[in-house]
C-alpha positions in Angstrom: 21.6 -8.7 20.3 20.9 -10.8 17.2 23.6 -10.2 14.5 22.6 -9.0 11.0 23.8 -12.3 9.4 21.4 -14.1 11.8 18.5 -11.9 10.7 19.3 -12.4 7.1 19.6 -16.2 7.6 16.3 -16.3 9.4 14.4 -14.5 6.6 16.4 -16.5 3.9 15.1 -19.7 5.5 11.5 -18.5 5.5 11.2 -17.3 9.1 9.0 -14.4 10.2 11.0 -11.5 11.7 9.8 -10.1 15.0 9.0 -6.4 15.4 12.2 -5.9 17.3 14.3 -7.6 14.6 12.7 -5.4 11.9 13.4 -2.4 14.1 17.0 -3.4 14.3 17.3 -3.8 10.6 15.7 -0.4 9.8 17.8 1.3 12.5 21.0 -0.1 10.9 19.9 1.0 7.5 19.1 4.5 8.7 22.3 4.8 10.7 24.3 3.3 7.8 25.9 0.8 10.2 25.0 -2.1 7.9 27.1 -3.3 4.9 25.5 -2.6 1.5 25.8 -6.3 0.7 23.9 -7.1 3.8 21.1 -4.7 2.9 20.9 -6.3 -0.6 20.9 -9.8 0.9 18.0 -8.9 3.2 16.0 -7.4 0.4 16.6 -10.4 -1.8 15.5 -12.7 1.1 12.3 -10.6 1.5 11.7 -10.8 -2.2 12.2 -14.5 -2.3 10.4 -15.6 0.9 7.9 -12.7 1.3 6.5 -11.4 4.5 3.4 -12.1 6.6 1.0 -9.2 7.3 2.5 -8.5 10.8 6.0 -8.2 9.3 4.9 -5.8 6.5 3.1 -3.7 9.1 6.1 -3.5 11.3 8.4 -2.8 8.4 6.2 0.1 7.3 5.9 1.5 10.8 9.6 1.4 11.4 10.4 3.0 8.0 7.9 5.8 8.7 9.4 6.4 12.1 13.0 6.4 10.8 12.8 10.2 10.3 10.5 13.2 10.7 6.7 12.7 11.0 4.9 15.8 9.9 2.3 17.5 12.1 -0.4 20.0 11.1 -2.5 22.7 12.8 -5.5 21.5 14.7 -7.9 23.4 12.4 -6.8 21.2 9.5 -8.1 18.0 11.2 -9.8 15.8 8.6 -8.6 17.9 5.6 -5.1 16.6 4.9 -5.2 14.2 1.9 -2.9 12.8 -0.8 -2.9 10.5 -3.7 -0.3 8.0 -5.0 -0.1 6.2 -8.4 1.8 3.0 -9.1 2.9 4.6 -12.4 1.8 4.9 -16.0 2.4 6.4 -19.4 1.3 10.0 -19.7 0.2 10.0 -16.0 -0.2 13.7 -15.3 -3.1 13.3 -12.9 -1.3 14.8 -9.9 -0.8 18.2 -11.7 -4.6 18.5 -12.0 -5.8 16.7 -8.9 -3.7 18.5 -6.3 -5.0 22.0 -7.1 -8.5 20.7 -7.6 -8.5 19.3 -4.1 -7.1 22.5 -2.7 -9.9 24.4 -4.5 -12.4 22.2 -2.7 -10.9 23.0 0.7 -8.4 20.2 1.3 -4.7 20.5 2.3 -2.5 18.5 -0.1 1.1 18.0 0.9 1.9 15.9 -2.2 5.3 14.3 -2.0 6.2 12.9 -5.4 9.0 11.2 -7.2 11.1 11.3 -10.3 10.8 9.1 -13.3 12.8 5.9 -13.7 12.6 3.4 -16.5 9.5 3.9 -18.6 7.4 5.7 -16.0 7.5 9.5 -16.0 8.0 11.4 -12.8 5.8 14.2 -11.5 8.8 16.2 -10.3 10.5 16.0 -13.7 7.4 17.3 -15.4 7.1 20.3 -13.0 10.8 21.1 -13.4 10.2 21.8 -17.1 8.5 25.0 -15.8 11.3 27.6 -15.4 11.9 28.4 -11.8 9.8 25.6 -10.2 11.5 24.4 -7.0 10.5 20.9 -6.0 12.9 20.8 -3.0 11.3 22.5 -0.1 11.9 22.3 3.7 9.1 21.3 6.0 8.7 24.9 7.2 8.1 26.0 3.6 5.7 23.2 2.9 3.6 24.3 5.9 3.7 27.9 4.7 2.6 26.9 1.1 -0.3 24.8 2.5 -1.4 27.7 4.6 -1.5 30.2 1.7 -2.4 27.9 -1.3 -3.7 24.6 0.1 -1.4 22.4 -2.0 2.2 21.8 -2.9 4.0 19.2 -5.0 7.5 18.5 -3.6 10.2 16.0 -3.5 11.0 13.8 -0.5 13.0 15.7 2.1 16.2 14.1 3.6 14.5 14.0 7.0 11.4 12.2 5.8 11.6 8.4 5.8 15.4 8.3 5.3 15.3 4.5 5.5 13.2 4.4 2.3 15.7 6.5 0.5 18.4 3.9 1.2 16.2 0.9 0.5 14.7 2.3 -2.6 18.1 2.8 -4.2 19.2 -0.7 -3.2 15.9 -2.3 -4.5 16.6 -0.8 -7.9 20.1 -2.4 -8.3 19.1 -5.7 -6.7 16.0 -6.3 -8.9 13.7 -6.4 -5.9 11.5 -3.4 -7.0 8.5 -5.7 -7.6 8.3 -7.2 -4.1 4.8 -6.5 -2.6 6.1 -6.2 1.0 8.7 -3.7 -0.1 6.3 -1.8 -2.3 3.9 -1.5 0.5 6.6 -0.4 3.0 7.9 2.2 0.6 4.6 3.8 -0.4 2.7 3.7 2.9 5.6 4.7 5.1 6.1 8.0 3.1 2.3 8.7 3.2 2.1 7.8 6.9 4.9 10.3 7.6 2.7 13.0 6.0 0.2 12.4 8.7 -2.7 12.1 6.3 -6.4 12.0 7.1 -7.1 10.2 3.8 -5.1 8.5 1.1 -6.2 7.2 -2.3 -4.1 4.9 -4.4 -4.3 4.6 -8.2 -3.2 1.0 -8.7 -2.8 0.4 -12.4 -2.8 -2.8 -14.3 -1.9 -3.7 -17.9 1.1 -3.7 -20.2 2.3 -0.3 -19.1 1.9 -1.0 -15.4 3.8 -2.8 -12.7 0.8 -5.2 -12.3 0.0 -6.9 -15.6 -3.4 -8.1 -14.8 -6.4 -7.2 -12.7 -6.0 -10.0 -10.1 -2.4 -9.0 -9.2 -3.5 -5.3 -9.1 -6.3 -6.1 -6.7 -4.1 -8.2 -4.5 -1.5 -5.3 -4.3 -4.3 -2.8 -3.7 -5.8 -4.9 -0.9 -2.4 -5.1 0.7 -1.8 -1.4 0.5 -5.2 -0.6 1.9 -4.7 -2.9 4.8 -1.2 -1.5 5.7 -2.6 2.0 5.5 -5.4 1.0 7.9 -2.8 -0.5 10.2 -1.2 3.0 10.6 -4.7 4.4 11.3 -4.6 6.2 8.0 -7.8 5.7 6.0 -6.7 4.3 2.6 -8.7 3.6 -0.5 -7.6 2.2 -3.9 -8.8 2.7 -7.4 -8.0 0.0 -10.0 -7.4 1.5 -13.5 -6.2 0.2 -16.8 -2.8 1.2 -18.1 -2.4 -0.2 -21.7 -2.3 2.9 -23.9 -1.6 6.5 -22.9 -3.4 8.8 -20.4 -4.4 11.8 -22.5 -2.7 12.5 -25.8 0.8 13.6 -24.7 3.8 11.8 -23.3 6.9 13.8 -22.3 7.7 16.2 -19.5 6.9 19.7 -20.9 4.2 18.3 -23.2 2.4 16.8 -20.2 2.6 20.1 -18.4 0.9 21.7 -21.4 -1.9 19.1 -21.4 -2.4 19.5 -17.6 -2.8 23.3 -18.1 -5.2 22.7 -20.9 -7.2 20.4 -18.6 -7.2 23.0 -15.8 -8.7 25.4 -18.4 -11.6 23.0 -19.0 -10.2 21.6 -22.2 -8.8 18.3 -21.0 -9.1 14.7 -22.5 -11.9 12.6 -21.1 -9.7 9.8 -19.7 -7.6 12.2 -17.7 -10.6 13.9 -16.3 -12.2 10.5 -15.4 -9.1 9.7 -13.3 -9.0 13.1 -11.7 -12.7 13.2 -10.7 -12.7 9.6 -9.6 -9.7 9.8 -7.3 -10.7 13.3 -6.0 -14.3 12.2 -5.5 -13.2 9.2 -3.4 -11.0 11.5 -1.2 -13.7 14.0 -0.7 -16.1 11.2 0.3 -13.5 9.8 2.7 -13.1 13.2 4.5 -16.8 13.8 4.7 -16.6 16.8 2.5 -18.9 15.0 0.0 -22.0 13.0 0.7 -20.8 10.2 -1.6 -18.3 9.6 -4.4 -20.7 11.1 -7.1 -21.0 14.3 -5.1 -17.2 14.3 -4.7 -16.7 13.8 -8.4 -19.0 16.7 -9.2 -17.1 19.0 -6.8 -13.8 18.2 -8.4 -15.3 18.6 -11.9 -16.6 22.0 -11.0 -13.3 23.1 -9.5 -11.5 22.2 -12.7 -14.0 23.5 -15.2 -14.9 26.6 -13.2 -11.3 27.8 -13.0 -10.7 27.5 -9.3 -8.2 24.7 -9.7 -6.3 26.7 -12.3 -6.0 29.6 -9.9 -4.6 27.2 -7.2 -2.1 25.8 -9.7 -1.0 29.3 -10.6 -0.6 30.2 -6.9 1.3 27.0 -6.2 3.7 27.7 -9.0 4.5 31.2 -7.6 4.8 29.8 -4.1 7.4 27.3 -5.4 9.6 29.8 -7.2 8.0 30.5 -10.6 8.0 34.2 -11.6 4.5 35.8 -11.7 5.1 36.8 -15.4 5.7 33.2 -16.3 2.6 31.9 -14.5 0.4 34.6 -16.1 1.7 33.5 -19.5 1.1 29.8 -18.8 -2.4 30.3 -17.3 -3.7 32.7 -19.9 -6.6 31.5 -22.0 -4.6 31.2 -25.2 -1.1 30.6 -23.8 1.9 30.2 -26.1 3.3 27.3 -24.1 6.4 26.7 -26.2 7.6 30.3 -25.5 7.8 29.5 -21.8 8.5 25.8 -21.7 10.7 25.5 -24.8 10.4 23.2 -27.8 12.4 20.4 -29.2 14.6 21.2 -32.2 13.0 18.6 -34.5 9.5 17.2 -35.2 8.5 14.1 -37.2 5.1 12.7 -38.0 4.6 8.9 -38.4 2.0 7.7 -40.8 -0.4 4.8 -40.6 0.6 1.8 -42.8 -2.9 0.6 -43.6 -6.6 1.5 -43.7 -8.8 0.4 -40.9 -9.8 1.1 -37.3 -7.3 1.9 -34.5 -7.7 -1.0 -32.0 -4.6 -0.4 -29.9 -1.8 1.9 -29.1 0.9 0.4 -26.9 1.9 3.1 -24.4 4.8 1.0 -23.0 6.5 0.9 -26.4 6.0 4.6 -26.9 7.4 5.4 -23.4 10.5 3.1 -23.9 11.5 4.7 -27.2 10.9 8.2 -25.9 13.1 7.5 -22.9 15.9 6.3 -25.2 15.5 9.6 -27.0 16.1 11.5 -23.8 12.7 12.0 -22.2 13.5 9.7 -19.3 16.5 8.3 -17.4 18.1 4.9 -17.0 19.7 5.8 -13.6 18.2 7.7 -10.6 20.4 10.7 -11.1 20.7 10.7 -14.9 19.8 13.7 -17.1 16.6 14.2 -19.0 15.4 16.4 -21.8 12.2 18.1 -20.9 11.2 18.9 -24.5 11.4 15.3 -25.9 8.0 13.7 -26.2 5.1 12.7 -28.5 1.6 13.6 -29.3 -1.0 11.0 -30.3 -3.0 12.3 -33.3 -5.5 9.4 -33.4 -7.9 7.9 -30.9 -8.8 4.3 -30.1 -11.8 3.3 -32.2 -11.0 5.9 -34.9 -11.1 4.9 -38.5 -7.9 5.9 -40.4 -6.6 5.8 -43.9 -3.2 4.6 -45.0 -0.7 7.5 -45.0 -2.6 9.5 -42.3 -0.4 10.9 -39.5 -0.9 9.2 -36.2 2.0 10.3 -34.0 3.9 13.6 -33.8 7.4 13.0 -32.4 9.4 15.8 -30.8 13.1 15.1 -30.5 16.7 16.5 -30.4 19.8 15.3 -32.3 20.5 12.6 -33.2 17.3 11.6 -34.9 15.5 8.3 -34.0 17.2 5.3 -35.5 15.4 3.0 -38.1 14.9 0.5 -35.3 13.3 3.1 -33.0 11.0 4.2 -35.8 10.0 0.6 -36.5 9.3 0.0 -32.8 7.1 3.1 -32.6 5.2 2.0 -35.7 4.6 -1.4 -34.0 2.9 0.4 -31.2 -0.1 1.2 -33.4 -2.5 -1.6 -34.3 -4.9 -1.0 -37.1 -7.4 -3.6 -38.3 -9.2 -3.4 -41.6 -12.5 -4.7 -40.2 -11.6 -3.8 -36.6 -14.4 -3.6 -34.1 -12.9 -1.7 -31.2 -14.5 -2.5 -27.8 -14.5 0.4 -25.3 -13.2 -0.9 -22.0 -13.8 0.9 -18.7 -10.8 2.9 -17.6 -11.7 2.6 -13.9 -12.6 -1.0 -13.1 -13.0 -1.1 -9.3 -12.9 1.1 -6.2 -11.8 -0.4 -2.8 -12.9 1.8 0.1 -11.4 1.5 3.6 
């Protein structure tokens, strides 16, 4: 059998690994019979030399097969769907979309992740709800899907264990941005869910992994093709990620905004993403005649209250007390009583008259993470109450001294440097002429 140093050397020198060689590598990663330094060396070789389509497909398939592959009842055929986002600032789409899809008749086994660096994690947001349990065995996931239609859970130890090892190594070896490794990680987990349809929200802009439309389109096309190679119909939506999705950033604050959206009071940009992604999925499953019909169904599920009812049922199925869910889902909920509130608040004021032409979401997210809203290591602590609320909108005319950001924080207070950086996130021009840009730029269907 070919030795691991031989495989590393072959990829380092630009060779294409065979399916059997990739199987050997992934088996050794899963069995932990490979040295950590060898795993890191292989990841760096892949990052440096890339992979051809056949290698990426084999890598994804072997990662998917490294653990349990879920199976569903025959009567769910065609109904099992999921969504994945490449990450953004204030991205709370999953909290609204999963119950909306369930309200439309889909089964949504949404396996999500935690936040790292500037991107917030869906699991961290949900854990700001007292009692919410994101760790669920496969048997419980099946039970929740039977009774509710959706769940949002963390990756189980038996699901794609190879990815758990490789993801941790990618972070410490600076190979996170390798397209073959991105595709293998995302699509292997979704393939292990045995989905009938998958939609990907591939973001581009300052706050995204892909900084421009061309690189986002290239990544999206790769992901769609790899999903197709697993016989999993996969679509991609290309969306901008420069500012903030909605008006709130921070774990418990984003839960509040999600609940407001489920009560029909959500921001337009968040609803656009929810209805677009959901509409594409309903079209792919044949539950909608086209994307427009799918968007309408998702919109009605949210604004008619059916999605809120599903979210309430999901919370209870995942451990939240019924008294808590009733308080959160009431028409005029006092969210802070349930979710808590930061010790301190501060409002930042505009420094000039003019039109708001930009708010840099990446800058906001980085400072908030430093204040405790995010983590710098995979197992680091976070403070669910730390966050911020945007008090202005793009294109809005403001006066000097008007509050534009409400910051929620704990002790110690933000430093002068952090305040300065937050202020730099807001761009106001005296004679500004803000140009509205489409949030969703392109849809790639399978």
